[in-house]
Structure formats: C-alpha cells, structure tokens
C-alpha positions in Angstrom: 12.1 -53.8 -14.3 9.3 -52.8 -11.9 9.5 -53.4 -8.2 7.5 -52.1 -5.3 5.0 -52.7 -2.5 1.9 -51.3 -4.1 -0.9 -53.8 -4.6 -1.8 -52.3 -8.0 1.6 -52.9 -9.6 1.6 -54.7 -13.1 1.6 -58.4 -12.9 4.8 -60.3 -13.5 4.8 -60.9 -17.2 7.3 -63.7 -16.9 5.1 -65.8 -14.6 1.6 -64.8 -15.2 0.6 -68.3 -16.6 2.1 -70.1 -13.6 0.1 -71.0 -10.5 1.0 -70.0 -6.9 4.0 -71.8 -5.6 3.6 -73.3 -2.1 6.6 -73.1 0.3 7.1 -76.0 2.7 9.5 -74.6 5.2 10.2 -70.9 4.6 7.9 -68.4 6.4 9.5 -65.1 5.6 8.6 -64.9 1.9 5.8 -66.1 -0.4 5.4 -66.6 -4.1 2.2 -65.9 -6.1 1.6 -66.0 -9.8 1.8 -62.2 -10.1 4.3 -61.2 -7.4 6.9 -62.1 -4.9 6.3 -61.1 -1.2 8.9 -60.7 1.5 6.8 -61.1 4.6 9.3 -59.5 7.1 11.9 -57.5 5.1 13.9 -56.7 8.3 13.7 -57.6 11.9 10.5 -56.3 13.5 8.9 -55.2 10.2 5.1 -55.2 10.5 4.2 -55.3 6.8 5.2 -57.3 3.8 6.7 -55.9 0.6 5.4 -57.2 -2.8 7.7 -57.2 -5.8 6.8 -57.6 -9.5 9.1 -57.9 -12.4 8.8 -57.3 -16.1 12.2 -58.6 -17.1 14.9 -60.9 -15.9 17.8 -59.1 -14.2 21.0 -59.5 -16.3 23.3 -57.5 -14.0 22.9 -58.0 -10.2 24.6 -57.0 -7.0 24.1 -59.0 -3.8 25.2 -57.9 -0.4 25.8 -61.0 1.6 28.1 -64.1 1.1 25.0 -66.2 2.0 23.4 -65.0 -1.3 26.2 -66.3 -3.4 25.6 -70.1 -3.2 22.1 -69.7 -4.5 23.4 -68.0 -7.6 26.0 -70.7 -8.1 23.5 -73.5 -7.5 21.2 -72.0 -10.2 24.2 -71.3 -12.6 23.6 -67.6 -12.3 27.0 -66.4 -11.0 27.8 -64.7 -14.4 25.0 -62.2 -13.6 26.9 -61.0 -10.6 28.6 -57.6 -11.2 29.3 -56.3 -7.8 29.7 -57.3 -4.1 30.4 -55.6 -0.8 33.3 -57.0 1.2 34.9 -59.3 -1.4 37.6 -60.4 1.0 35.0 -62.5 2.7 34.2 -64.6 -0.4 35.2 -68.3 -0.3 33.9 -69.5 -3.7 36.7 -70.2 -6.1 34.5 -69.6 -9.1 33.3 -66.2 -7.9 36.8 -65.2 -6.8 37.9 -66.1 -10.3 35.4 -63.6 -11.6 36.8 -61.0 -9.2 40.3 -61.5 -10.5 39.1 -61.2 -14.1 37.3 -57.9 -13.3 33.8 -59.3 -14.0 32.8 -58.5 -10.4 33.6 -55.1 -8.7 34.3 -54.5 -5.0 31.6 -52.0 -3.9 32.8 -51.3 -0.4 34.1 -52.7 2.8 32.7 -53.5 6.2 29.2 -53.8 4.8 29.2 -50.2 3.6 28.2 -49.7 0.0 30.0 -47.1 -2.1 27.2 -45.5 -4.0 29.4 -44.1 -6.8 30.9 -47.5 -7.4 27.5 -49.1 -7.3 26.2 -46.7 -9.9 29.2 -47.3 -12.1 28.6 -51.0 -12.1 25.1 -50.4 -13.6 23.2 -53.2 -11.9 19.6 -54.0 -12.9 18.9 -55.0 -9.3 20.4 -55.1 -5.8 19.5 -57.9 -3.5 20.1 -56.5 0.0 19.5 -57.4 3.6 18.7 -55.0 6.4 19.4 -55.8 10.1 17.6 -52.6 11.1 20.2 -49.9 10.5 20.9 -50.0 6.7 17.8 -48.2 5.5 19.4 -44.8 4.9 22.0 -46.3 2.5 19.4 -48.5 0.8 17.0 -45.5 0.4 19.8 -43.6 -1.4 20.2 -46.5 -3.8 16.5 -46.5 -4.6 16.6 -42.7 -5.1 19.4 -43.2 -7.6 17.1 -45.4 -9.7 18.4 -48.8 -8.8 15.7 -51.3 -7.7 16.3 -53.2 -4.4 14.7 -56.5 -3.3 15.1 -57.3 0.4 16.3 -60.8 1.4 15.5 -61.8 5.0 16.5 -65.4 4.9 18.4 -64.9 8.1 15.1 -64.5 10.0 14.0 -68.0 9.2 13.9 -70.3 12.3 14.7 -73.6 10.5 17.6 -74.7 8.4 15.4 -76.0 5.7 13.4 -72.8 5.8 16.5 -70.8 5.1 17.6 -73.2 2.3 14.2 -72.8 0.6 15.2 -69.3 -0.3 16.7 -70.8 -3.4 13.1 -70.4 -4.7 13.3 -66.7 -4.0 16.3 -66.5 -6.4 14.6 -68.9 -8.8 11.6 -66.6 -9.0 13.6 -63.5 -9.6 15.7 -65.0 -12.4 12.9 -67.1 -13.9 14.5 -70.4 -12.9 11.7 -71.7 -10.7 11.7 -75.3 -12.0 15.5 -75.7 -11.4 15.2 -74.1 -7.9 12.3 -76.5 -7.1 14.3 -79.5 -8.3 17.5 -78.5 -6.4 15.6 -77.9 -3.2 13.5 -81.1 -3.4 16.7 -83.2 -3.8 18.2 -81.4 -0.9 15.2 -82.1 1.4 15.1 -85.7 0.3 18.8 -86.2 1.2 18.3 -84.3 4.5 15.3 -86.5 5.5 17.2 -89.6 4.6 20.1 -88.6 6.8 17.8 -87.7 9.6 16.2 -91.1 9.4 19.5 -92.7 10.0 19.6 -91.4 13.6 16.0 -92.0 14.6 16.6 -95.3 16.4 20.1 -94.6 17.9 20.2 -95.8 21.5 22.9 -93.3 22.6 22.4 -89.6 21.9 25.7 -87.9 23.0 25.4 -84.5 24.7 26.6 -81.4 22.8 27.3 -77.8 23.5 28.5 -74.9 21.4 30.0 -71.4 21.4 32.7 -69.5 23.2 32.9 -66.7 25.7 33.5 -63.1 24.7 34.5 -60.9 27.6 32.1 -62.0 30.3 29.4 -63.5 28.0 29.1 -66.9 26.4 27.0 -66.8 23.2 25.3 -70.0 22.2 22.1 -71.2 20.4 18.7 -71.3 22.2 17.0 -74.6 22.5 14.7 -74.0 19.6 17.3 -72.4 17.4 18.0 -74.1 14.0 21.5 -75.0 15.2 20.0 -77.0 18.1 17.7 -78.7 15.6 20.7 -79.9 13.6 22.1 -81.5 16.7 18.8 -83.3 17.4 18.5 -84.5 13.8 22.1 -85.7 13.9 21.3 -88.0 16.9 22.7 -85.8 19.6 21.3 -84.1 22.7 21.8 -80.4 23.0 22.5 -79.4 26.6 20.1 -76.5 26.3 17.3 -78.4 24.5 14.8 -77.5 27.2 15.3 -73.8 26.4 12.4 -72.3 24.4 14.4 -69.5 22.6 14.8 -69.7 18.9 17.4 -67.0 19.0 20.8 -66.9 20.8 21.5 -67.1 24.5 24.0 -64.8 26.4 25.2 -66.6 29.5 28.0 -66.4 32.0 30.9 -68.8 31.8 29.9 -70.3 35.1 26.4 -71.1 33.9 27.7 -72.8 30.8 30.3 -74.7 32.8 27.7 -75.9 35.3 25.6 -77.5 32.6 28.1 -78.5 30.0 31.1 -79.5 32.0 30.5 -83.2 31.2 29.1 -82.8 27.7 30.7 -85.3 25.3 31.1 -82.9 22.3 31.9 -79.2 21.9 30.9 -78.2 18.3 31.4 -74.7 17.0 34.0 -72.5 18.5 33.9 -69.3 16.4 37.2 -68.5 14.7 39.3 -70.7 16.9 41.6 -73.1 15.0 43.5 -75.0 17.8 43.2 -76.0 21.4 46.1 -73.7 22.1 44.2 -70.8 20.8 41.3 -71.8 23.1 43.5 -71.8 26.1 45.0 -68.4 25.2 41.5 -67.0 25.1 40.4 -68.4 28.5 42.4 -71.0 30.5 39.1 -72.2 32.2 38.2 -74.0 29.0 40.3 -77.0 30.2 37.6 -77.6 32.8 35.3 -79.0 30.2 35.5 -82.8 29.6 35.2 -82.2 25.8 38.4 -80.2 26.0 40.2 -82.7 28.1 39.3 -85.6 25.8 39.9 -83.7 22.6 36.3 -83.9 21.3 36.1 -80.3 20.0 35.0 -79.7 16.4 34.8 -76.5 14.4 33.4 -75.4 11.0 36.8 -74.2 9.8 37.7 -77.0 7.3 37.1 -74.7 4.4 38.7 -71.3 4.7 39.6 -69.1 1.7 42.9 -67.4 1.1 41.5 -64.1 2.6 40.1 -65.8 5.6 36.5 -66.3 4.5 34.7 -69.3 6.1 32.8 -71.3 3.5 30.5 -72.4 6.3 29.2 -68.9 6.6 28.8 -68.7 2.8 27.4 -72.0 1.6 26.2 -74.0 4.6 22.9 -72.1 4.9 22.1 -73.3 1.4 23.3 -76.8 2.0 21.8 -78.1 5.3 22.1 -81.7 4.0 25.9 -81.3 4.1 25.9 -79.8 7.6 23.7 -82.7 8.9 25.9 -85.3 7.2 29.0 -83.7 8.9 27.3 -83.7 12.4 26.2 -87.3 12.0 29.8 -88.3 11.0 31.0 -86.6 14.2 28.4 -87.9 16.6 27.7 -91.3 15.1 30.6 -92.2 12.7 29.4 -95.7 12.3 26.3 -94.4 10.4 28.3 -92.6 7.7 31.7 -94.3 7.7 32.6 -93.2 4.2 31.6 -89.5 4.5 34.6 -87.2 4.8 33.4 -84.1 6.7 32.8 -81.1 4.4 32.7 -78.1 6.8 33.8 -79.5 10.2 37.1 -80.8 11.5 38.5 -81.7 14.9 40.4 -79.0 16.8 43.8 -80.3 17.8 
C-alpha cells in the first residue's frame, strides 16, 4: 500500500479506470480517479493530503467510534483488527468480535499503545487529529504503518458528515455500494424534511446543559440547529451565525429559553432528578416544568457507550425522524424513536 501527500505518487491501480466522483455535501475530502484528498486533515490545516493505494486494506485499525458504522454499513467490520477505547463501543456485532478476540484493545483514553498496534499488524490506520495527536501518529508512520486522516468531524452539515461513507468506500474499493447507501439515506432525509415544510406551528427548542459556570449549546448555523429546522422546529438561537458551539452563562440561556417548548439533548443526564442534582435552577425552564425534555440516551451499551455518538453521524435520516416524532408526532405516528427518549 502506498499513501502520501506527494503529487507524483503512483496512481490508484484499483480505480484508474473510474472517473472523478463528485461529492454533494461533504467539503473536507475529495475523490479523484487517481487519489483521495483530505482537504483539512485537522483543524486549522492549510493544505490537503493526497492518498493513493495499490491494494485494498485487509487489516485496519480505526480510532473513533464514529468510524465504526461506516464499516458496518459497507459490510467491512471483519477487516477491523484493533481499536482504541473499546469500552465506548455500542455495536453488538463489533463487541462480539471483541469478545472472540478478532479485535484488540489498543489503548484507553484515546492514547494508542504503539507496541500493541504493531502486534496487531494492520495494513492501515484511519485516524483523526484534533490538533494534539501528531506526535503519536508520527511514531506510527515511522514504524511503517500507513495512516489516513479522517476529518469528518469538521463538516458543517449532517449530510456532509454522513457522506464520508464514500471515503471508506473508496479506500476499500466499495464505491458503488457506498454511493447507493448514501443516495438512499439522502432520499429518505429529504422525504422526511418535506413533511415539515408546511407546518403552521414550529415549536421552540433549546439544547445543552451547564458545566460549572458555562452552558454549552450549538450555534445557530451548527448542523444540530439545522436538524431542528428540518424537523419543523425553531431553534432559540437560530439568529446566531456560528457554525460551532456557544459558551454562555446560565442567565443568558434562561433569559432566552425560559419559555421554549422543548429541551432536547442534555448530555449524559438520564432523569429529571439528575438534572436537579446538577443545578436546581433548571426547574425555572418551562420545558422542565411540563416534562418536555428529551435526550439521545435510548441506546446505551453495557459499558456505557452511547450509540448516538457512534452511529447517528452516519444516519442523519434516523436522527431527523426522531426529532420529527418529538416535535410533530402526528407526522410520523408509527415511528418509534431510535436514539431519543423523554427524560422522566
């Protein structure tokens, strides 16, 4: 396998007869007939990295639970031989491979054990870098193991992030299957979105919880806010222009969201009692008083891993269906929510 950023690398022998593949929503990677480009490998990166391949990886290590659903959707989970932080995995199928010894624990708290990695003999490591992992990743490359950076977390739209299934489809020569899966997903997402276009009432929604003195919640242009809009809701910070995350005071959130109809997304909180134990002021919100709080904790693994943080990024259609069921239950009366449930 040959990987790298030089422009004169050999062309991808597996795909040299295929034309350039256009991406509709994703902006952080690109596919050409002779190489795969990651446009912003890590936050703030000023240059792309081009990768070429001469063989299909048979043994792979990935470093984020968000990579796992793409492997499963493409039927490639048998190629996974190692993972960092296996206690965070929700997938029953992949946990089964862990128990049988097909997948090895390569470290905890996001830190890769280089000796264990070398022993697992991967053909490829698919890694992410938030800006501080380069030293460890450089050591992996020096040891002769190729790395491909995955920066799907930098996408600014839910469909853009889900389109990274084509990134995995390219690497493993499953482009047609990846295209088909993504096209079906987009078709369902657009259908669901169309259900809410003419709703007369768009209930107000806010999100997040306070940590210490700071309330963290999505900016008005964040992909989470777009979900609420597409589901027929009104995000209380929709006028905000940030695509990132806001850090506000409790008082600021209370002032704007006190009368919001729904509170959706409360971190690791499972009950209203837990909310009150964290901060008794939560009872000042109308959504708390009228028990209209929902969280993405319906699917939690035996070790505490949230499936929402594993598979939801790859299945925005399921997330949208859940939110429509919450905000406008009459539109999807037969849809049992997949990720979300009411906090009691």
